C-alpha positions as a printed Julia matrix, in Angstrom:
284×3 Matrix{Float64}:
 -13.42   11.32    3.48
 -10.0    12.81    2.84
 -11.25   16.0     1.23
 -14.47   17.08   -0.39
 -12.86   16.71   -3.81
 -11.45   13.23   -3.24
 -13.41   10.36   -4.79
 -12.98    6.6    -4.25
 -12.07    6.45   -7.94
  -8.95    8.51   -7.15
  -7.48    5.46   -5.37
  -5.53    2.47   -6.61
  -4.98   -0.72   -4.68
  -2.03   -2.94   -3.78
  -1.98   -6.05   -1.58
  -0.31   -9.26   -0.42
  -3.26  -11.66   -0.12
  -3.54  -10.84    3.59
  -4.53   -7.17    3.37
  -4.52   -4.23    0.97
  -3.59   -0.55    0.87
  -5.35    2.24   -1.01
  -3.03    4.7    -2.7
  -4.47    8.11   -3.52
  -3.47    9.5    -6.94
  -0.3     7.46   -6.7
   1.33    9.43   -3.9
  -0.41    8.95   -0.53
  -1.43    5.69    1.19
  -4.61    6.81    2.92
  -6.1     3.49    3.98
  -4.45    0.29    5.21
  -5.51   -2.22    7.83
  -2.4    -4.02    8.91
  -1.4    -6.86    8.8
  -4.79   -8.42    7.88
  -8.0    -7.33    6.15
  -9.88   -7.27    9.49
  -7.06   -5.6    11.52
  -7.48   -2.06   12.78
  -6.14    0.54   10.47
  -2.65    2.06   10.65
  -3.42    4.57    7.86
  -6.86    6.13    7.79
  -6.63    9.53    6.19
  -9.37    8.34    3.85
 -11.76    9.09    6.74
  -9.86   11.55    8.93
  -7.07   13.61    7.43
  -5.89   14.86   10.84
  -5.89   11.71   12.98
  -6.09    8.87   10.54
  -2.44    8.69    9.44
  -0.92    8.45    5.96
   2.25    7.51    4.09
   2.98   10.14    1.41
   5.75   10.43   -1.14
   5.68   13.1    -3.85
   7.78   15.73   -5.62
   8.08   18.84   -3.51
   6.42   20.81   -6.26
   3.64   18.7    -7.76
   2.83   19.54  -11.33
   0.0    18.48  -13.62
   0.69   15.6   -15.96
   1.41   12.81  -13.48
  -0.32    9.53  -14.17
  -0.79    6.15  -12.5
  -0.09    2.86  -14.24
  -1.43   -0.32  -12.71
   0.45   -3.28  -14.15
  -0.77   -6.85  -14.57
   1.49   -7.73  -11.67
  -0.58   -5.58   -9.26
   2.33   -3.26   -8.94
   1.39    0.42   -9.09
   3.68    2.81  -10.91
   3.1     6.56  -10.85
   5.01    8.67  -13.34
   5.78   12.29  -12.5
   6.26   14.61  -15.45
   8.17   17.42  -13.76
   9.92   20.55  -14.99
  13.18   19.17  -13.59
  12.85   15.7   -15.05
  10.78   12.49  -15.14
  10.35   10.52  -11.93
   8.58    7.35  -10.95
   7.11    5.96   -7.73
   6.62    2.13   -7.56
   4.29    0.81   -4.89
   3.64   -2.85   -4.03
   3.22   -5.38   -1.2
   5.43   -8.44   -1.5
   3.79  -11.84   -1.68
   6.39  -13.98   -0.01
   4.83  -17.45   -0.21
   2.99  -19.49   -2.83
   1.33  -21.95   -0.45
  -2.18  -20.66    0.5
  -1.94  -22.01    4.05
   1.37  -20.32    4.79
   1.82  -16.89    6.3
   4.41  -14.6     4.71
   7.6   -14.13    6.64
   6.58  -10.54    7.25
   4.02   -8.07    5.92
   5.5    -5.14    4.03
   4.65   -2.06    2.0
   7.46   -1.18   -0.39
   7.77    2.24   -2.13
  10.61    2.83   -4.55
  11.43    6.28   -5.94
  13.44    6.55   -9.17
  14.24    9.17  -11.79
  14.61    8.45  -15.51
  15.66   11.91  -16.57
  17.04   15.01  -14.78
  16.78   15.27  -11.01
  13.77   15.83   -8.8
  13.41   16.89   -5.16
  10.97   14.65   -3.24
   9.35   14.79    0.16
   8.28   11.83    2.27
   5.93   11.98    5.27
   4.77    8.96    7.29
   2.51    9.21   10.33
   0.62    6.21   11.73
  -2.92    6.24   13.05
  -3.15    3.0    14.99
  -6.61    1.57   15.61
  -8.47    4.0    13.38
  -6.6     6.92   14.9
  -7.77    6.1    18.46
  -4.55    4.67   19.92
  -1.62    6.85   20.92
   1.8     5.74   19.77
   5.48    6.53   20.08
   7.88    7.26   17.23
  11.45    6.13   17.71
  14.37    7.17   15.63
  16.69    4.46   14.36
  19.86    4.59   12.32
  18.03    2.71    9.55
  14.73    4.53    9.79
  11.95    4.81   12.37
   9.73    2.59   14.54
   6.07    3.45   15.24
   5.07    1.67   18.43
   1.6     1.31   19.89
   0.03   -1.11   22.37
  -0.01   -4.53   20.75
   1.71   -3.55   17.54
   4.78   -1.92   16.03
   5.76   -1.09   12.47
   9.2    -0.2    11.21
   9.99    2.18    8.36
  13.33    1.28    6.81
  14.91    3.92    4.62
  18.18    4.26    2.69
  18.24    7.99    3.63
  18.1     9.65    7.09
  14.67   10.48    8.5
  13.61   13.42   10.65
  11.2    12.96   13.6
   8.82   15.68   14.74
   5.65   15.3    16.72
   5.2    11.67   15.72
   5.82   12.28   12.0
   8.79   10.68   10.18
   9.77   12.8     7.2
  12.55   13.34    4.68
  13.45   15.64    1.82
  15.8    14.18   -0.74
  16.92   14.62   -4.32
  16.99   11.7    -6.79
  18.99   11.97  -10.01
  18.67    9.98  -13.19
  19.55    6.35  -12.64
  19.21    6.51   -8.85
  16.61    4.81   -6.62
  15.51    5.4    -3.05
  13.5     2.75   -1.19
  11.15    2.96    1.77
   9.91   -0.27    3.34
   7.23   -0.38    6.04
   6.96   -3.68    7.87
   4.91   -5.05   10.76
   5.62   -7.01   13.89
   3.52   -8.01   16.85
   4.37   -6.58   20.25
   7.37   -8.28   21.77
   8.69   -9.43   18.39
  10.15   -6.24   17.06
  13.69   -7.51   16.72
  13.56   -7.79   12.92
  11.76   -4.51   12.21
  14.92   -2.78   11.1
  16.29   -5.68    9.05
  15.36   -6.63    5.51
  15.22  -10.11    3.93
  16.0    -8.66    0.5
  16.48   -5.34   -1.33
  13.51   -3.44   -2.63
  14.35   -4.15   -6.27
  14.79   -7.88   -5.58
  11.45   -7.95   -3.75
   9.86   -6.1    -6.7
  11.09   -8.76   -9.17
   9.77  -11.65   -7.07
   6.4    -9.91   -6.57
   6.01   -9.21  -10.3
   6.93  -12.84  -11.06
   4.32  -14.13   -8.59
   1.42  -12.15  -10.11
   2.44  -12.85  -13.71
   2.72  -16.55  -12.9
  -0.72  -16.53  -11.4
  -2.48  -14.56  -14.18
  -0.6   -16.68  -16.75
  -3.03  -19.5   -15.95
  -5.81  -17.51  -17.59
  -6.84  -19.14  -20.88
  -9.39  -16.52  -21.98
  -8.19  -14.84  -25.21
 -11.2   -13.08  -26.73
 -11.77   -9.33  -27.15
 -12.35   -8.71  -23.39
  -9.1   -10.39  -22.37
  -7.63   -7.37  -20.6
 -10.81   -6.64  -18.62
 -11.2   -10.32  -17.65
  -7.65  -10.46  -16.41
  -7.95   -7.26  -14.44
 -11.16   -8.56  -12.85
  -9.52  -11.85  -12.01
  -6.55  -10.03  -10.43
  -8.92   -7.86   -8.37
 -10.75  -10.92   -7.01
  -7.46  -12.64   -6.24
  -6.21   -9.51   -4.47
  -9.29   -9.66   -2.2
  -8.61  -13.32   -1.32
  -7.3   -14.07    2.17
  -4.54  -16.61    1.51
  -4.75  -18.7     4.73
  -8.45  -19.59    4.07
  -9.2   -18.72    0.44
 -12.08  -16.54    1.52
 -12.89  -13.48   -0.67
 -13.7   -10.26    1.21
 -16.53   -8.15   -0.16
 -14.35   -5.0    -0.43
 -11.19   -3.6     1.14
 -12.93   -0.67    2.85
 -15.31   -0.09    5.71
 -17.82    2.62    6.64
 -18.0     4.28    3.22
 -21.71    5.03    2.73
 -23.5     4.54   -0.59
 -24.31    8.21   -0.33
 -23.53   10.88    2.3
 -25.92   10.62    5.18
 -27.04    7.15    4.17
 -27.21    4.1     6.42
 -25.42    1.62    4.11
 -21.98    2.0     5.61
 -21.18   -1.5     6.7
 -17.83   -3.17    7.14
 -17.09   -4.89    3.82
 -13.74   -6.38    4.95
 -15.34   -9.75    5.67
 -16.65  -12.47    3.42
 -20.29  -12.0     2.56
 -21.63  -15.34    1.46
 -23.83  -13.85   -1.27
 -21.1   -11.68   -2.77
 -18.51  -14.48   -2.58
 -20.94  -16.84   -4.32
 -21.45  -14.34   -7.19
 -17.67  -13.95   -7.48
 -17.16  -17.69   -7.7
 -19.89  -18.02  -10.3
 -18.07  -15.42  -12.35
């Protein structure tokens, strides 16, 4: 795994009903198969910190006291309590369509940095690890960000601030003051269809509002109101998050190859629908 001290419980999850991303302690996306649950990974630092790839945003000087807040909208907010102020990192994947049979216009990971008080110096690093870190790739600089290109797939990282390229890593150091926001949007395209990688259908804040509205509208259908209401709703959201929109199938888990215990043999690929597990979920 990422480090000896990292546990699976240190991760939070975001998704768009086509795939998910695991965010470690609210700062680093260490696992994401893109654009679908069963696609090869583009970020895999969960397994290999050197070759797997990650997408990290954090204050330059991390301090104790930061905390993650997972909202009912399946939007992850991490609050940084820093000596220079109070910052926030908002992570989500837009759900761009309500019809289960439709595909979203594009698959995106949106990360928005903001500061509520003072000013904080942040650092962003993004390095892809296509096909579980096995495929080589090229990193191309663009006036609006960067493009990571491998055989059969390309992803674009759109940023409102200039990025620096070095040895395949796109990075930036930037200061955010109270009231300001900085957005980073990673989006996918198949090979030969990269024309829109550096364009955005809407601003990060607009996409955030529509994503929050989608999840709140969905969980608003829940009629359970007894003492376990919050747990029931969180469980329902988790199952919905693991649902593949085009078919309605529920994957067993968003990860693969994590053994029940180190050295054990139970390290199967859970990114597929297991009939038994799906049946138990539907019973619930």
